[in-house]
C-alpha positions as CSV (number, residue, x, y, z in Angstrom):
1,X,175.2,-86.2,142.4
2,X,172.1,-87.4,144.4
3,X,168.7,-86.2,143.4
4,X,167.5,-86.8,147.0
5,X,169.4,-86.8,150.3
6,X,169.0,-89.9,152.4
7,X,168.4,-89.2,156.1
8,X,170.8,-90.7,158.8
9,X,167.8,-92.7,160.2
10,X,167.1,-94.3,156.8
11,X,170.8,-95.1,156.2
12,X,171.0,-96.7,159.7
13,X,167.9,-98.8,158.9
14,X,169.6,-99.9,155.6
15,X,172.8,-100.9,157.4
16,X,170.8,-102.8,160.1
17,X,168.9,-104.6,157.4
18,X,172.1,-105.7,155.7
19,X,173.6,-107.0,158.9
20,X,170.4,-108.8,159.9
21,X,170.3,-110.5,156.5
22,X,173.5,-112.3,157.1
23,X,172.5,-113.3,160.6
24,X,175.0,-111.9,163.1
25,X,175.0,-110.5,166.6
26,X,176.5,-107.1,167.5
27,X,175.6,-103.4,167.7
28,X,175.3,-100.3,165.5
29,X,175.7,-96.9,167.1
30,X,172.3,-95.5,167.9
31,X,170.5,-98.8,167.2
32,X,171.3,-100.7,170.4
33,X,172.5,-104.3,170.8
34,X,170.6,-106.9,168.8
35,X,170.4,-110.6,168.2
36,X,169.3,-111.9,164.8
37,X,167.8,-115.4,164.7
38,X,166.7,-117.1,161.4
39,X,164.2,-119.9,160.9
40,X,166.7,-122.8,161.3
41,X,166.2,-126.5,162.5
42,X,169.6,-126.4,164.2
43,X,170.8,-124.4,167.2
44,X,171.4,-124.6,170.9
45,X,167.7,-124.4,171.8
46,X,165.3,-127.0,170.5
47,X,162.0,-126.1,168.8
48,X,159.1,-126.7,171.2
49,X,155.3,-127.0,170.8
50,X,152.4,-125.7,172.8
51,X,148.7,-126.0,172.0
52,X,146.0,-123.7,173.2
53,X,142.5,-125.1,172.5
54,X,139.4,-122.9,172.1
55,X,135.8,-123.7,171.3
56,X,134.5,-122.9,167.8
57,X,133.7,-119.3,168.8
58,X,137.5,-118.9,169.1
59,X,136.9,-117.0,172.3
60,X,136.0,-119.6,174.9
61,X,139.2,-121.1,176.2
62,X,139.2,-124.9,176.8
63,X,142.8,-125.7,177.9
64,X,146.5,-125.4,177.0
65,X,149.4,-127.8,177.3
66,X,152.9,-128.6,175.8
67,X,152.6,-130.7,172.6
68,X,155.2,-132.4,170.4
69,X,155.9,-130.2,167.4
70,X,154.8,-133.0,165.0
71,X,151.4,-133.1,166.8
72,X,150.8,-129.4,166.1
73,X,151.5,-130.1,163.1
74,X,154.9,-128.4,162.5
75,X,157.9,-130.2,161.1
76,X,161.2,-129.4,159.5
77,X,162.3,-131.2,156.3
78,X,165.9,-130.1,155.9
79,X,165.9,-126.3,156.2
80,X,162.2,-125.9,155.4
81,X,159.5,-125.7,158.1
82,X,156.0,-126.8,157.2
83,X,153.1,-125.5,159.3
84,X,149.9,-127.5,158.7
85,X,146.4,-127.8,160.2
86,X,146.2,-129.8,163.4
87,X,144.8,-133.3,163.2
88,X,143.5,-135.1,166.3
89,X,143.4,-138.9,166.0
90,X,140.7,-139.3,168.7
91,X,137.2,-139.7,167.1
92,X,135.4,-138.5,170.3
93,X,132.7,-135.8,169.6
94,X,134.7,-133.5,171.8
95,X,137.1,-133.1,168.9
96,X,134.8,-133.7,165.9
97,X,131.2,-132.8,165.3
98,X,129.3,-136.1,165.3
99,X,132.5,-138.0,165.9
100,X,135.7,-138.3,164.0
101,X,136.3,-139.8,160.5
102,X,137.0,-138.8,156.9
103,X,135.0,-135.6,156.2
104,X,134.2,-134.9,159.8
105,X,134.3,-131.2,160.8
106,X,136.6,-130.2,163.7
107,X,134.9,-129.2,166.9
108,X,137.7,-127.0,168.3
109,X,139.9,-124.0,167.2
110,X,143.5,-124.9,167.6
111,X,146.2,-122.3,168.4
112,X,149.4,-124.2,167.7
113,X,152.7,-122.5,168.8
114,X,155.9,-123.7,167.3
115,X,158.7,-121.8,169.1
116,X,162.1,-121.6,170.6
117,X,162.9,-120.2,174.0
118,X,165.9,-118.1,174.8
119,X,167.2,-116.9,178.2
120,X,169.6,-114.6,180.1
121,X,171.9,-113.9,177.1
122,X,169.1,-112.0,175.3
123,X,168.0,-109.9,178.2
124,X,168.0,-106.2,177.3
125,X,168.7,-106.9,173.6
126,X,166.7,-106.2,170.5
127,X,165.7,-109.7,169.3
128,X,165.0,-110.1,165.6
129,X,163.3,-113.2,164.2
130,X,163.2,-113.5,160.5
131,X,162.7,-115.9,157.6
132,X,161.2,-116.3,154.1
133,X,157.8,-117.7,153.1
134,X,158.3,-120.2,150.3
135,X,154.6,-121.2,149.8
136,X,151.2,-120.5,151.4
137,X,148.4,-122.8,150.3
138,X,146.3,-122.5,153.4
139,X,142.5,-122.5,152.9
140,X,140.4,-119.6,154.2
141,X,140.0,-119.8,158.0
142,X,143.6,-120.8,158.7
143,X,146.1,-118.1,159.7
144,X,149.7,-117.9,160.8
145,X,151.2,-115.3,163.1
146,X,154.9,-114.5,163.7
147,X,155.5,-113.7,167.4
148,X,158.2,-112.7,170.0
149,X,157.1,-113.1,173.6
150,X,158.8,-111.7,176.7
151,X,157.6,-113.8,179.7
152,X,157.8,-113.0,183.4
153,X,160.0,-115.5,185.4
154,X,156.9,-117.5,186.5
155,X,155.3,-117.3,183.0
156,X,152.3,-115.5,184.6
157,X,152.4,-112.7,182.2
158,X,154.1,-111.7,178.9
159,X,154.7,-108.9,176.5
160,X,153.9,-110.1,173.0
161,X,154.9,-108.6,169.6
162,X,153.3,-110.1,166.5
163,X,152.9,-109.7,162.8
164,X,150.8,-111.7,160.3
165,X,153.0,-114.1,158.3
166,X,153.0,-112.8,154.7
167,X,151.8,-115.0,151.9
168,X,155.3,-114.8,150.3
169,X,158.7,-113.3,150.6
170,X,160.8,-112.2,153.6
171,X,159.5,-111.4,157.0
172,X,161.2,-109.8,160.0
173,X,160.0,-109.1,163.5
174,X,162.0,-107.2,166.2
175,X,161.2,-106.6,169.9
176,X,163.3,-105.2,172.8
177,X,163.6,-107.8,175.5
178,X,163.3,-106.7,179.1
179,X,166.6,-106.4,180.8
180,X,166.0,-109.1,183.3
181,X,168.0,-112.4,183.0
182,X,165.3,-114.3,184.9
183,X,162.7,-113.7,182.2
184,X,162.0,-116.1,179.3
185,X,162.1,-115.0,175.6
186,X,160.3,-117.0,173.0
187,X,160.0,-116.6,169.2
188,X,158.1,-118.6,166.6
189,X,154.8,-119.1,164.8
190,X,151.2,-119.6,165.9
191,X,148.9,-121.4,163.5
192,X,145.2,-121.0,164.1
193,X,142.4,-123.0,162.6
194,X,139.9,-125.9,163.1
195,X,141.3,-129.3,163.7
196,X,140.8,-131.7,160.7
197,X,140.8,-135.5,160.3
198,X,144.1,-136.8,159.1
199,X,142.8,-137.8,155.6
200,X,141.4,-134.3,155.1
201,X,144.6,-132.3,155.7
202,X,145.8,-132.1,152.1
203,X,143.0,-129.9,150.8
204,X,143.5,-127.5,153.7
205,X,147.0,-126.8,152.6
206,X,150.0,-125.5,154.6
207,X,152.7,-122.8,154.9
208,X,156.4,-123.4,154.2
209,X,159.1,-121.2,155.6
210,X,162.9,-121.2,155.7
211,X,165.8,-118.9,156.5
212,X,165.8,-115.3,155.5
213,X,166.7,-114.7,151.8
214,X,169.9,-112.6,151.7
215,X,169.6,-109.6,149.3
216,X,171.4,-109.9,146.0
217,X,175.0,-108.7,145.9
218,X,174.1,-105.5,144.0
219,X,171.6,-104.6,146.8
220,X,174.2,-105.3,149.5
221,X,176.6,-103.1,147.6
222,X,174.2,-100.2,147.6
223,X,173.6,-100.7,151.4
224,X,177.3,-100.9,152.0
225,X,177.8,-97.7,150.2
226,X,175.1,-96.1,152.3
227,X,176.8,-97.3,155.5
228,X,180.1,-95.8,154.3
229,X,178.4,-92.5,153.6
230,X,176.8,-92.5,157.1
231,X,180.2,-93.2,158.7
232,X,181.7,-90.4,156.6
233,X,179.0,-88.0,157.9
234,X,179.7,-88.9,161.5
235,X,183.4,-88.2,161.1
236,X,182.6,-84.8,159.5
């Protein structure tokens, strides 16, 4: 038979992974209610942009404001989201050391958030945000974080859960949302790095992400069998 017994917790995790991979909403006994959201250009809530600007020490805060997603820069081409370095068209020395132009060094650290905001429906649920990294060509000094944020009704505070975006393959981040329909729940990506002149963006590279890659049928079959075994144990 089996050389090693699989624990109920492990089996439950396998089943939850399988359900999450196909992107559904529901519940599993002992796991709580969950909502699974993939990287997807479509949906009831639009993708939004917010930029937090820091000085080059990456500690001294300058300002923050809503930005268009293309200005971050973060854009969908079909199902693929490309996250690139921010480029400011203003040549003022505030933005570029010695003034802007080809080859000029950025004078600010840009924290670009590409995100969606959810609301009352997700209150009290486990929110899972997931996708797949297709390519990561970012130069050193540029990093992307996956986040889920649980904001107070007035946005004065938040509970943030993050993971570094992997350089390749699937990623998945889950956080339990506060059971308060007045709160705001956001999920997305934060790209951090110096701003660059538009003609200098290509050498810096970018990251491309898309929807979660569903496991191969054979893998799903194994997970399905594990789920059946778990159910059989519960009935025993």
